[in-house]
N, CA, C, O and the ligand as a Tripos MOL2 file, in Angstrom:
@<TRIPOS>MOLECULE
protein
  261   259    66     0     0
PROTEIN
NO_CHARGES

@<TRIPOS>ATOM
      1 N         106.9650   85.7280  113.2010 N.3       1 MET1
      2 CA        106.5150   84.7870  114.2360 C.3       1 MET1
      3 C         106.6140   85.4620  115.6010 C.2       1 MET1
      4 O         107.6470   86.0160  115.9760 O.2       1 MET1
      5 N         105.5250   85.3960  116.3110 N.am      2 LEU2
      6 CA        105.5300   85.9930  117.6340 C.3       2 LEU2
      7 C         106.2950   85.1220  118.6230 C.2       2 LEU2
      8 O         106.3730   83.9020  118.4770 O.2       2 LEU2
      9 N         106.8450   85.7670  119.6120 N.am      3 SER3
     10 CA        107.5640   85.0260  120.6330 C.3       3 SER3
     11 C         106.6280   84.0770  121.3750 C.2       3 SER3
     12 O         105.4890   84.4260  121.6860 O.2       3 SER3
     13 N         107.1120   82.9070  121.6470 N.am      4 ASP4
     14 CA        106.3200   81.9210  122.3620 C.3       4 ASP4
     15 C         106.8090   81.7650  123.7950 C.2       4 ASP4
     16 O         106.5560   80.7550  124.4510 O.2       4 ASP4
     17 N         107.5120   82.7830  124.2620 N.am      5 ALA5
     18 CA        108.1870   82.6770  125.5550 C.3       5 ALA5
     19 C         107.2360   82.4230  126.7190 C.2       5 ALA5
     20 O         107.6360   81.8690  127.7430 O.2       5 ALA5
     21 N         105.9920   82.8250  126.5620 N.am      6 HIS6
     22 CA        105.0850   82.7020  127.6960 C.3       6 HIS6
     23 C         104.3880   81.3480  127.7630 C.2       6 HIS6
     24 O         103.7580   81.0190  128.7670 O.2       6 HIS6
     25 N         104.5010   80.5850  126.7190 N.am      7 THR7
     26 CA        103.8420   79.2880  126.7260 C.3       7 THR7
     27 C         104.8470   78.2080  126.3650 C.2       7 THR7
     28 O         105.6700   78.3940  125.4680 O.2       7 THR7
     29 N         104.7850   77.1060  127.0430 N.am      8 SER8
     30 CA        105.7440   76.0330  126.8050 C.3       8 SER8
     31 C         105.1700   74.9660  125.8960 C.2       8 SER8
     32 O         105.9040   74.1110  125.4030 O.2       8 SER8
     33 N         103.8730   75.0050  125.6700 N.am      9 ALA9
     34 CA        103.2510   73.9930  124.8280 C.3       9 ALA9
     35 C         102.0230   74.5920  124.1550 C.2       9 ALA9
     36 O         101.3800   75.4830  124.7090 O.2       9 ALA9
     37 N         101.7010   74.1100  122.9760 N.am     10 PRO10
     38 CA        100.5000   74.6040  122.3010 C.3      10 PRO10
     39 C          99.2710   74.3860  123.1850 C.2      10 PRO10
     40 O          99.0770   73.3140  123.7580 O.2      10 PRO10
     41 N          98.4640   75.4110  123.2770 N.am     11 GLY11
     42 CA         97.2600   75.2930  124.0820 C.3      11 GLY11
     43 C          97.5080   75.3370  125.5730 C.2      11 GLY11
     44 O          96.6060   75.0710  126.3680 O.2      11 GLY11
     45 N          98.7310   75.6740  125.9550 N.am     12 ALA12
     46 CA         99.0320   75.7410  127.3820 C.3      12 ALA12
     47 C          98.1330   76.7750  128.0570 C.2      12 ALA12
     48 O          97.7620   77.7920  127.4710 O.2      12 ALA12
     49 N          97.8140   76.4880  129.2540 N.am     13 ASN13
     50 CA         96.9540   77.4000  129.9970 C.3      13 ASN13
     51 C          97.6430   78.7420  130.1820 C.2      13 ASN13
     52 O          98.8380   78.7980  130.4730 O.2      13 ASN13
     53 N          96.8880   79.8220  130.0140 N.am     14 ILE14
     54 CA         97.4770   81.1560  130.0880 C.3      14 ILE14
     55 C          97.9510   81.4750  131.5000 C.2      14 ILE14
     56 O          98.7270   82.4080  131.7050 O.2      14 ILE14
     57 N          97.4850   80.7010  132.4650 N.am     15 HIS15
     58 CA         97.8680   80.9920  133.8500 C.3      15 HIS15
     59 C          99.1350   80.2710  134.2950 C.2      15 HIS15
     60 O          99.4650   80.2620  135.4810 O.2      15 HIS15
     61 N          99.8410   79.6710  133.3480 N.am     16 GLU16
     62 CA        101.1140   79.0990  133.7620 C.3      16 GLU16
     63 C         102.1350   80.2110  133.9740 C.2      16 GLU16
     64 O         101.7690   81.3770  134.1230 O.2      16 GLU16
     65 N         103.4010   79.8520  133.9860 N.am     17 ASN17
     66 CA        104.4480   80.8150  134.3260 C.3      17 ASN17
     67 C         104.3730   82.0970  133.5020 C.2      17 ASN17
     68 O         104.4610   82.0590  132.2750 O.2      17 ASN17
     69 N         104.2150   83.1880  134.1570 N.am     18 HIS18
     70 CA        104.3220   84.4650  133.4760 C.3      18 HIS18
     71 C         104.8620   85.4810  134.4570 C.2      18 HIS18
     72 O         104.1800   85.9190  135.3830 O.2      18 HIS18
     73 N         106.1050   85.8370  134.2220 N.am     19 LEU19
     74 CA        106.7230   86.8540  135.0580 C.3      19 LEU19
     75 C         106.3820   88.2310  134.5080 C.2      19 LEU19
     76 O         105.8870   88.3730  133.3910 O.2      19 LEU19
     77 N         106.6590   89.2300  135.3160 N.am     20 CYS20
     78 CA        106.4060   90.6150  134.9340 C.3      20 CYS20
     79 C         107.0960   90.9320  133.6030 C.2      20 CYS20
     80 O         108.2630   90.5930  133.4070 O.2      20 CYS20
     81 N         106.3690   91.5830  132.6960 N.am     21 ASP21
     82 CA        106.9170   91.9150  131.3800 C.3      21 ASP21
     83 C         107.6770   93.2310  131.3610 C.2      21 ASP21
     84 O         108.1440   93.6710  130.3110 O.2      21 ASP21
     85 N         107.7960   93.8440  132.5000 N.am     22 TYR22
     86 CA        108.4810   95.1360  132.5470 C.3      22 TYR22
     87 C         109.9710   94.9960  132.2630 C.2      22 TYR22
     88 O         110.6310   94.0940  132.7800 O.2      22 TYR22
     89 N         110.4900   95.8930  131.4420 N.am     23 GLU23
     90 CA        111.9360   95.9870  131.2310 C.3      23 GLU23
     91 C         112.3810   97.3810  131.6210 C.2      23 GLU23
     92 O         111.7180   98.3720  131.3150 O.2      23 GLU23
     93 N         113.5110   97.4430  132.3000 N.am     24 ASP24
     94 CA        114.0180   98.7660  132.6530 C.3      24 ASP24
     95 C         114.7760   99.3690  131.4620 C.2      24 ASP24
     96 O         114.8160   98.7770  130.3840 O.2      24 ASP24
     97 N         115.3700  100.5350  131.6630 N.am     25 ALA25
     98 CA        115.9980  101.2690  130.5620 C.3      25 ALA25
     99 C         117.1480  100.4990  129.9300 C.2      25 ALA25
    100 O         117.5120  100.7610  128.7840 O.2      25 ALA25
    101 N         117.7230   99.5510  130.6650 N.am     26 THR26
    102 CA        118.8420   98.7760  130.1280 C.3      26 THR26
    103 C         118.3900   97.4270  129.5940 C.2      26 THR26
    104 O         119.2220   96.5950  129.2340 O.2      26 THR26
    105 N         117.0810   97.2000  129.5380 N.am     27 GLY27
    106 CA        116.5600   95.9680  128.9550 C.3      27 GLY27
    107 C         116.5470   94.7880  129.9070 C.2      27 GLY27
    108 O         116.3780   93.6460  129.4790 O.2      27 GLY27
    109 N         116.7260   95.0530  131.1970 N.am     28 ILE28
    110 CA        116.6850   93.9830  132.1940 C.3      28 ILE28
    111 C         115.2320   93.7110  132.5780 C.2      28 ILE28
    112 O         114.4990   94.6160  132.9770 O.2      28 ILE28
    113 N         114.8380   92.4570  132.4510 N.am     29 ARG29
    114 CA        113.4620   92.0970  132.7840 C.3      29 ARG29
    115 C         113.2710   92.0390  134.2850 C.2      29 ARG29
    116 O         114.1300   91.5600  135.0250 O.2      29 ARG29
    117 N         112.1310   92.5340  134.7130 N.am     30 CYS30
    118 CA        111.7240   92.3900  136.1050 C.3      30 CYS30
    119 C         111.5360   90.9000  136.3910 C.2      30 CYS30
    120 O         111.0530   90.1670  135.5280 O.2      30 CYS30
    121 N         111.9080   90.4430  137.5830 N.am     31 THR31
    122 CA        111.8070   89.0240  137.9260 C.3      31 THR31
    123 C         110.6620   88.7340  138.8820 C.2      31 THR31
    124 O         110.5310   87.6210  139.3910 O.2      31 THR31
    125 N         109.8340   89.7440  139.1230 N.am     32 GLU32
    126 CA        108.6730   89.5330  139.9840 C.3      32 GLU32
    127 C         107.6040   88.7270  139.2470 C.2      32 GLU32
    128 O         107.5860   88.6760  138.0170 O.2      32 GLU32
    129 N         106.7380   88.1160  139.9990 N.am     33 TRP33
    130 CA        105.6170   87.3990  139.4120 C.3      33 TRP33
    131 C         104.6540   88.3910  138.7580 C.2      33 TRP33
    132 O         104.2730   89.3930  139.3640 O.2      33 TRP33
    133 N         104.2660   88.0990  137.5110 N.am     34 GLY34
    134 CA        103.3180   88.9760  136.8300 C.3      34 GLY34
    135 C         101.8940   88.6220  137.1860 C.2      34 GLY34
    136 O         101.2360   87.8620  136.4750 O.2      34 GLY34
    137 N         101.4270   89.1630  138.2680 N.am     35 CYS35
    138 CA        100.1160   88.7550  138.7770 C.3      35 CYS35
    139 C          98.9810   89.5040  138.0850 C.2      35 CYS35
    140 O          97.8210   89.1150  138.2220 O.2      35 CYS35
    141 N          99.2840   90.5530  137.3580 N.am     36 TYR36
    142 CA         98.2320   91.3180  136.6950 C.3      36 TYR36
    143 C          98.3680   91.2150  135.1820 C.2      36 TYR36
    144 O          99.3860   91.6050  134.6110 O.2      36 TYR36
    145 N          97.3370   90.6900  134.5460 N.am     37 GLY37
    146 CA         97.3700   90.5120  133.1020 C.3      37 GLY37
    147 C          96.6760   91.6590  132.3810 C.2      37 GLY37
    148 O          95.6290   92.1430  132.8130 O.2      37 GLY37
    149 N          97.2790   92.0840  131.2740 N.am     38 PHE38
    150 CA         96.7000   93.1470  130.4610 C.3      38 PHE38
    151 C          96.6150   92.6510  129.0330 C.2      38 PHE38
    152 O          97.6270   92.3600  128.3960 O.2      38 PHE38
    153 N          95.4080   92.5600  128.5510 N.am     39 GLU39
    154 CA         95.2140   91.9970  127.2250 C.3      39 GLU39
    155 C          95.5860   93.0020  126.1510 C.2      39 GLU39
    156 O          94.8950   93.9980  125.9400 O.2      39 GLU39
    157 N          96.6940   92.7210  125.4770 N.am     40 GLU40
    158 CA         97.1690   93.6090  124.4280 C.3      40 GLU40
    159 C          96.3310   93.4020  123.1650 C.2      40 GLU40
    160 O          96.0240   94.3500  122.4420 O.2      40 GLU40
    161 N          95.9750   92.1620  122.9230 N.am     41 SER41
    162 CA         95.1080   91.8100  121.8190 C.3      41 SER41
    163 C          94.4840   90.4690  122.1740 C.2      41 SER41
    164 O          94.7260   89.9370  123.2570 O.2      41 SER41
    165 N          93.6880   89.9240  121.2740 N.am     42 LYS42
    166 CA         93.0750   88.6250  121.5620 C.3      42 LYS42
    167 C          94.1270   87.5490  121.8230 C.2      42 LYS42
    168 O          93.9050   86.6210  122.6000 O.2      42 LYS42
    169 N          95.2810   87.6900  121.1560 N.am     43 ALA43
    170 CA         96.2980   86.6400  121.2210 C.3      43 ALA43
    171 C          97.4210   86.9420  122.2060 C.2      43 ALA43
    172 O          98.1370   86.0380  122.6350 O.2      43 ALA43
    173 N          97.5680   88.1920  122.5570 N.am     44 ILE44
    174 CA         98.7220   88.5920  123.3630 C.3      44 ILE44
    175 C          98.2730   89.2200  124.6710 C.2      44 ILE44
    176 O          97.4420   90.1280  124.6860 O.2      44 ILE44
    177 N          98.8220   88.7330  125.7510 N.am     45 ALA45
    178 CA         98.5850   89.3550  127.0440 C.3      45 ALA45
    179 C          99.9170   89.7090  127.6750 C.2      45 ALA45
    180 O         100.8510   88.9070  127.6690 O.2      45 ALA45
    181 N          99.9970   90.9060  128.2170 N.am     46 LEU46
    182 CA        101.1830   91.3120  128.9530 C.3      46 LEU46
    183 C         100.9010   91.1230  130.4270 C.2      46 LEU46
    184 O          99.7730   91.2860  130.8900 O.2      46 LEU46
    185 N         101.9590   90.7720  131.1640 N.am     47 TRP47
    186 CA        101.7990   90.5300  132.5900 C.3      47 TRP47
    187 C         102.7160   91.4510  133.3640 C.2      47 TRP47
    188 O         103.8720   91.6560  132.9940 O.2      47 TRP47
    189 N         102.1930   91.9960  134.4300 N.am     48 TYR48
    190 CA        103.0020   92.8930  135.2430 C.3      48 TYR48
    191 C         102.8170   92.5920  136.7140 C.2      48 TYR48
    192 O         101.7490   92.1610  137.1510 O.2      48 TYR48
    193 N         103.8780   92.8250  137.4700 N.am     49 CYS49
    194 CA        103.7800   92.6890  138.9120 C.3      49 CYS49
    195 C         103.0360   93.9110  139.4660 C.2      49 CYS49
    196 O         102.7180   94.8540  138.7410 O.2      49 CYS49
    197 N         102.7780   93.8600  140.7440 N.am     50 ARG50
    198 CA        102.0380   94.9410  141.3880 C.3      50 ARG50
    199 C         102.7320   96.2850  141.1920 C.2      50 ARG50
    200 O         102.0790   97.3170  141.0340 O.2      50 ARG50
    201 N         104.0580   96.2580  141.2040 N.am     51 LYS51
    202 CA        104.8160   97.5000  141.1340 C.3      51 LYS51
    203 C         104.8120   98.1100  139.7330 C.2      51 LYS51
    204 O         104.8390   99.3310  139.5830 O.2      51 LYS51
    205 N         104.7780   97.2600  138.7130 N.am     52 HIS52
    206 CA        104.9530   97.7450  137.3470 C.3      52 HIS52
    207 C         103.6860   97.7790  136.5170 C.2      52 HIS52
    208 O         103.7330   98.1580  135.3460 O.2      52 HIS52
    209 N         102.5720   97.4010  137.0800 N.am     53 GLN53
    210 CA        101.3620   97.4420  136.2760 C.3      53 GLN53
    211 C         101.1090   98.8760  135.8120 C.2      53 GLN53
    212 O         101.3530   99.8210  136.5630 O.2      53 GLN53
    213 N         100.6210   99.0460  134.5820 N.am     54 PRO54
    214 CA        100.3520  100.3970  134.0850 C.3      54 PRO54
    215 C          99.3350  101.1060  134.9840 C.2      54 PRO54
    216 O          98.3460  100.5130  135.4130 O.2      54 PRO54
    217 N          99.5940  102.3550  135.2510 N.am     55 LEU55
    218 CA         98.6400  103.1110  136.0620 C.3      55 LEU55
    219 C          97.3690  103.3670  135.2770 C.2      55 LEU55
    220 O          96.2820  103.4920  135.8410 O.2      55 LEU55
    221 N          97.5270  103.4410  133.9770 N.am     56 ASN56
    222 CA         96.3770  103.6790  133.1120 C.3      56 ASN56
    223 C          96.5940  102.8860  131.8400 C.2      56 ASN56
    224 O          97.4790  103.2040  131.0460 O.2      56 ASN56
    225 N          95.7920  101.8620  131.6460 N.am     57 TYR57
    226 CA         95.9740  101.0090  130.4900 C.3      57 TYR57
    227 C          94.7220  101.0460  129.6400 C.2      57 TYR57
    228 O          93.6860  100.5010  130.0190 O.2      57 TYR57
    229 N          94.8190  101.6930  128.4860 N.am     58 LYS58
    230 CA         93.6810  101.8100  127.5850 C.3      58 LYS58
    231 C          92.4470  102.3750  128.3160 C.2      58 LYS58
    232 O          91.3080  102.0000  128.0390 O.2      58 LYS58
    233 N          92.7170  103.2650  129.2340 N.am     59 GLY59
    234 CA         91.6310  103.9370  129.9250 C.3      59 GLY59
    235 C          90.9720  103.1140  131.0100 C.2      59 GLY59
    236 O          90.0050  103.5620  131.6270 O.2      59 GLY59
    237 N          91.4900  101.8970  131.2560 N.am     60 LEU60
    238 CA         90.8940  101.0550  132.2810 C.3      60 LEU60
    239 C          91.5370  101.3240  133.6350 C.2      60 LEU60
    240 O          92.7260  101.6320  133.7110 O.2      60 LEU60
    241 N          90.7620  101.2090  134.6930 N.am     61 PRO61
    242 CA         91.3470  101.3750  136.0130 C.3      61 PRO61
    243 C          92.3280  100.2480  136.3070 C.2      61 PRO61
    244 O          92.1500   99.1300  135.8250 O.2      61 PRO61
    245 N          93.3410  100.5250  137.0780 N.am     62 ARG62
    246 CA         94.3280   99.5000  137.4040 C.3      62 ARG62
    247 C          93.7210   98.4630  138.3160 C.2      62 ARG62
    248 O          92.7470   98.7110  139.0270 O.2      62 ARG62
    249 N          94.3400   97.2660  138.2740 N.am     63 HIS63
    250 CA         93.8760   96.1940  139.1470 C.3      63 HIS63
    251 C          94.0820   96.5960  140.5970 C.2      63 HIS63
    252 O          95.1020   97.1900  140.9470 O.2      63 HIS63
    253 N          93.1270   96.2760  141.4240 N.am     64 GLY64
    254 CA         93.2760   96.5160  142.8460 C.3      64 GLY64
    255 C          93.1380   97.9630  143.2300 C.2      64 GLY64
    256 O          93.4410   98.3320  144.3650 O.2      64 GLY64
    257 N          92.6810   98.8070  142.2990 N.am     65 ALA65
    258 CA         92.5430  100.2320  142.6080 C.3      65 ALA65
    259 C          91.3410  100.4520  143.5170 C.2      65 ALA65
    260 O          91.0530  101.5880  143.8940 O.2      65 ALA65
    261 ZN        107.6900   94.1310  137.6450 Zn       66 ZN66
@<TRIPOS>BOND
     1     1     2 1
     2     2     3 1
     3     3     4 2
     4     3     5 am
     5     5     6 1
     6     6     7 1
     7     7     8 2
     8     7     9 am
     9     9    10 1
    10    10    11 1
    11    11    12 2
    12    11    13 am
    13    13    14 1
    14    14    15 1
    15    15    16 2
    16    15    17 am
    17    17    18 1
    18    18    19 1
    19    19    20 2
    20    19    21 am
    21    21    22 1
    22    22    23 1
    23    23    24 2
    24    23    25 am
    25    25    26 1
    26    26    27 1
    27    27    28 2
    28    27    29 am
    29    29    30 1
    30    30    31 1
    31    31    32 2
    32    31    33 am
    33    33    34 1
    34    34    35 1
    35    35    36 2
    36    35    37 am
    37    37    38 1
    38    38    39 1
    39    39    40 2
    40    39    41 am
    41    41    42 1
    42    42    43 1
    43    43    44 2
    44    43    45 am
    45    45    46 1
    46    46    47 1
    47    47    48 2
    48    47    49 am
    49    49    50 1
    50    50    51 1
    51    51    52 2
    52    51    53 am
    53    53    54 1
    54    54    55 1
    55    55    56 2
    56    55    57 am
    57    57    58 1
    58    58    59 1
    59    59    60 2
    60    59    61 am
    61    61    62 1
    62    62    63 1
    63    63    64 2
    64    63    65 am
    65    65    66 1
    66    66    67 1
    67    67    68 2
    68    67    69 am
    69    69    70 1
    70    70    71 1
    71    71    72 2
    72    71    73 am
    73    73    74 1
    74    74    75 1
    75    75    76 2
    76    75    77 am
    77    77    78 1
    78    78    79 1
    79    79    80 2
    80    79    81 am
    81    81    82 1
    82    82    83 1
    83    83    84 2
    84    83    85 am
    85    85    86 1
    86    86    87 1
    87    87    88 2
    88    87    89 am
    89    89    90 1
    90    90    91 1
    91    91    92 2
    92    91    93 am
    93    93    94 1
    94    94    95 1
    95    95    96 2
    96    95    97 am
    97    97    98 1
    98    98    99 1
    99    99   100 2
   100    99   101 am
   101   101   102 1
   102   102   103 1
   103   103   104 2
   104   103   105 am
   105   105   106 1
   106   106   107 1
   107   107   108 2
   108   107   109 am
   109   109   110 1
   110   110   111 1
   111   111   112 2
   112   111   113 am
   113   113   114 1
   114   114   115 1
   115   115   116 2
   116   115   117 am
   117   117   118 1
   118   118   119 1
   119   119   120 2
   120   119   121 am
   121   121   122 1
   122   122   123 1
   123   123   124 2
   124   123   125 am
   125   125   126 1
   126   126   127 1
   127   127   128 2
   128   127   129 am
   129   129   130 1
   130   130   131 1
   131   131   132 2
   132   131   133 am
   133   133   134 1
   134   134   135 1
   135   135   136 2
   136   135   137 am
   137   137   138 1
   138   138   139 1
   139   139   140 2
   140   139   141 am
   141   141   142 1
   142   142   143 1
   143   143   144 2
   144   143   145 am
   145   145   146 1
   146   146   147 1
   147   147   148 2
   148   147   149 am
   149   149   150 1
   150   150   151 1
   151   151   152 2
   152   151   153 am
   153   153   154 1
   154   154   155 1
   155   155   156 2
   156   155   157 am
   157   157   158 1
   158   158   159 1
   159   159   160 2
   160   159   161 am
   161   161   162 1
   162   162   163 1
   163   163   164 2
   164   163   165 am
   165   165   166 1
   166   166   167 1
   167   167   168 2
   168   167   169 am
   169   169   170 1
   170   170   171 1
   171   171   172 2
   172   171   173 am
   173   173   174 1
   174   174   175 1
   175   175   176 2
   176   175   177 am
   177   177   178 1
   178   178   179 1
   179   179   180 2
   180   179   181 am
   181   181   182 1
   182   182   183 1
   183   183   184 2
   184   183   185 am
   185   185   186 1
   186   186   187 1
   187   187   188 2
   188   187   189 am
   189   189   190 1
   190   190   191 1
   191   191   192 2
   192   191   193 am
   193   193   194 1
   194   194   195 1
   195   195   196 2
   196   195   197 am
   197   197   198 1
   198   198   199 1
   199   199   200 2
   200   199   201 am
   201   201   202 1
   202   202   203 1
   203   203   204 2
   204   203   205 am
   205   205   206 1
   206   206   207 1
   207   207   208 2
   208   207   209 am
   209   209   210 1
   210   210   211 1
   211   211   212 2
   212   211   213 am
   213   213   214 1
   214   214   215 1
   215   215   216 2
   216   215   217 am
   217   217   218 1
   218   218   219 1
   219   219   220 2
   220   219   221 am
   221   221   222 1
   222   222   223 1
   223   223   224 2
   224   223   225 am
   225   225   226 1
   226   226   227 1
   227   227   228 2
   228   227   229 am
   229   229   230 1
   230   230   231 1
   231   231   232 2
   232   231   233 am
   233   233   234 1
   234   234   235 1
   235   235   236 2
   236   235   237 am
   237   237   238 1
   238   238   239 1
   239   239   240 2
   240   239   241 am
   241   241   242 1
   242   242   243 1
   243   243   244 2
   244   243   245 am
   245   245   246 1
   246   246   247 1
   247   247   248 2
   248   247   249 am
   249   249   250 1
   250   250   251 1
   251   251   252 2
   252   251   253 am
   253   253   254 1
   254   254   255 1
   255   255   256 2
   256   255   257 am
   257   257   258 1
   258   258   259 1
   259   259   260 2
@<TRIPOS>SUBSTRUCTURE
     1 MET1         2 RESIDUE 1 A MET
     2 LEU2         6 RESIDUE 1 A LEU
     3 SER3        10 RESIDUE 1 A SER
     4 ASP4        14 RESIDUE 1 A ASP
     5 ALA5        18 RESIDUE 1 A ALA
     6 HIS6        22 RESIDUE 1 A HIS
     7 THR7        26 RESIDUE 1 A THR
     8 SER8        30 RESIDUE 1 A SER
     9 ALA9        34 RESIDUE 1 A ALA
    10 PRO10       38 RESIDUE 1 A PRO
    11 GLY11       42 RESIDUE 1 A GLY
    12 ALA12       46 RESIDUE 1 A ALA
    13 ASN13       50 RESIDUE 1 A ASN
    14 ILE14       54 RESIDUE 1 A ILE
    15 HIS15       58 RESIDUE 1 A HIS
    16 GLU16       62 RESIDUE 1 A GLU
    17 ASN17       66 RESIDUE 1 A ASN
    18 HIS18       70 RESIDUE 1 A HIS
    19 LEU19       74 RESIDUE 1 A LEU
    20 CYS20       78 RESIDUE 1 A CYS
    21 ASP21       82 RESIDUE 1 A ASP
    22 TYR22       86 RESIDUE 1 A TYR
    23 GLU23       90 RESIDUE 1 A GLU
    24 ASP24       94 RESIDUE 1 A ASP
    25 ALA25       98 RESIDUE 1 A ALA
    26 THR26      102 RESIDUE 1 A THR
    27 GLY27      106 RESIDUE 1 A GLY
    28 ILE28      110 RESIDUE 1 A ILE
    29 ARG29      114 RESIDUE 1 A ARG
    30 CYS30      118 RESIDUE 1 A CYS
    31 THR31      122 RESIDUE 1 A THR
    32 GLU32      126 RESIDUE 1 A GLU
    33 TRP33      130 RESIDUE 1 A TRP
    34 GLY34      134 RESIDUE 1 A GLY
    35 CYS35      138 RESIDUE 1 A CYS
    36 TYR36      142 RESIDUE 1 A TYR
    37 GLY37      146 RESIDUE 1 A GLY
    38 PHE38      150 RESIDUE 1 A PHE
    39 GLU39      154 RESIDUE 1 A GLU
    40 GLU40      158 RESIDUE 1 A GLU
    41 SER41      162 RESIDUE 1 A SER
    42 LYS42      166 RESIDUE 1 A LYS
    43 ALA43      170 RESIDUE 1 A ALA
    44 ILE44      174 RESIDUE 1 A ILE
    45 ALA45      178 RESIDUE 1 A ALA
    46 LEU46      182 RESIDUE 1 A LEU
    47 TRP47      186 RESIDUE 1 A TRP
    48 TYR48      190 RESIDUE 1 A TYR
    49 CYS49      194 RESIDUE 1 A CYS
    50 ARG50      198 RESIDUE 1 A ARG
    51 LYS51      202 RESIDUE 1 A LYS
    52 HIS52      206 RESIDUE 1 A HIS
    53 GLN53      210 RESIDUE 1 A GLN
    54 PRO54      214 RESIDUE 1 A PRO
    55 LEU55      218 RESIDUE 1 A LEU
    56 ASN56      222 RESIDUE 1 A ASN
    57 TYR57      226 RESIDUE 1 A TYR
    58 LYS58      230 RESIDUE 1 A LYS
    59 GLY59      234 RESIDUE 1 A GLY
    60 LEU60      238 RESIDUE 1 A LEU
    61 PRO61      242 RESIDUE 1 A PRO
    62 ARG62      246 RESIDUE 1 A ARG
    63 HIS63      250 RESIDUE 1 A HIS
    64 GLY64      254 RESIDUE 1 A GLY
    65 ALA65      258 RESIDUE 1 A ALA
    66 ZN66       261 GROUP 0 **** ****
């Protein structure tokens, strides 16, 4: 079962609460707002703040580049 941490209700809008998905080396989650979404698959999207967004994600240019 996949984690449901990003949604509080079935069918919840994807634009509700989503903090940055970045974890540092000690497993501490970033607490910044995840303003940039990266679609990992049809069902899963990762969210990152401006600081932690991947510089290169699946060959796509970064947001705001
Ligand atoms: Zn972050």
